[in-house]
C-alpha positions in Angstrom: -79.2 -23.8 46.2 -79.7 -21.4 43.2 -79.6 -17.7 43.9 -81.7 -15.2 42.0 -80.5 -11.6 41.9 -82.5 -8.5 41.0 -82.2 -4.7 40.9 -85.3 -2.6 41.4 -85.0 0.0 38.7 -88.2 2.2 38.8 -86.5 5.6 39.1 -90.0 7.1 39.4 -91.4 4.9 42.2 -93.8 6.8 44.4 -92.3 7.7 47.8 -93.2 5.3 50.6 -94.4 6.6 52.9 -95.5 9.8 51.1 -93.3 12.8 51.8 -93.4 16.5 50.9 -92.4 17.3 47.3 -88.7 17.7 47.0 -86.3 18.9 44.4 -84.1 15.9 45.3 -84.4 13.0 42.8 -84.8 9.9 45.1 -84.7 7.5 42.1 -85.1 3.8 43.0 -84.5 4.5 46.7 -84.0 1.8 49.4 -87.2 -0.1 50.0 -89.0 1.5 47.1 -89.9 -2.0 45.9 -91.8 -3.0 49.1 -95.2 -1.5 48.0 -94.8 -3.4 44.7 -94.3 -6.7 46.5 -96.8 -6.2 49.4 -99.5 -4.4 47.4 -99.6 -1.3 49.7 -102.9 0.3 48.6 -101.9 3.9 49.4 -99.0 3.6 47.0 -100.8 1.5 44.4 -103.3 4.2 44.0 -100.5 6.5 42.8 -99.0 4.0 40.3 -99.0 4.6 36.6 -100.5 1.8 34.5 -96.9 0.6 33.7 -96.0 0.6 37.5 -99.2 -1.4 38.2 -98.2 -4.0 35.6 -94.7 -4.1 37.2 -96.2 -4.7 40.6 -98.3 -7.5 39.2 -95.2 -9.1 37.7 -93.2 -8.8 40.9 -96.0 -10.3 42.9 -96.2 -13.2 40.4 -92.4 -13.7 40.6 -92.3 -13.7 44.4 -95.3 -16.1 44.7 -93.9 -18.5 42.2 -90.5 -18.4 44.0 -92.3 -19.1 47.3 -94.1 -22.1 45.8 -91.4 -23.6 43.6 -88.0 -22.2 44.6 -87.7 -20.5 41.2 -89.1 -17.2 40.1 -90.9 -17.2 36.7 -93.9 -18.6 35.1 -96.3 -18.2 32.3 -96.3 -14.7 30.9 -93.2 -13.6 32.8 -89.8 -12.7 31.4 -87.5 -15.7 32.2 -85.3 -15.1 35.3 -82.2 -17.4 35.2 -80.2 -18.0 38.3 -77.3 -15.7 39.3 -74.0 -17.6 39.0 -71.1 -15.6 40.6 -67.9 -15.9 38.6 -69.6 -16.4 35.3 -68.6 -13.9 32.6 -71.8 -11.9 33.1 -73.7 -13.1 36.2 -77.4 -12.8 35.6 -79.3 -10.0 37.4 -83.0 -9.3 36.6 -83.7 -5.6 36.3 -87.3 -4.8 37.3 -88.6 -1.5 35.8 -91.9 -0.4 34.4 -92.1 -1.7 30.8 -88.6 -3.1 31.0 -88.0 -6.4 32.8 -84.8 -7.6 31.4 -81.4 -9.2 32.1 -78.6 -6.8 33.0 -74.9 -7.0 33.6 -75.1 -5.5 37.1 -71.3 -5.4 37.7 -70.6 -3.5 34.4 -73.7 -1.2 34.8 -72.7 -0.1 38.2 -68.9 0.0 37.7 -68.3 -2.6 40.4 -64.7 -3.2 39.2 -64.0 0.4 40.1 -65.4 0.1 43.5 -63.6 -3.2 44.2 -60.3 -1.6 43.4 -60.9 1.0 46.1 -61.5 -1.7 48.7 
């Protein structure tokens, strides 16, 4: 079965659940994509217009994947399958105003981390 990889890359995603203001930059923290997928109203109300468009795109990707086994569709940036072992396995980066293909391994220095293991 094809595999589709993504990284959620909205470094300004609203905290979920809301927390006190902090000097710590949470970035694209673990589970920050869930309000984008599940349309959490309390978080959606705090989205910028670009974040709202990203949430719409993510919902469309997930719904199309559920219906067809492939993410994508009319008006969406193509999302090719992730093929491990290929020179640059495809990973879809999901960020407001920037849904694009990335070389996840190079962008996150995975060779460095693999050498430590």
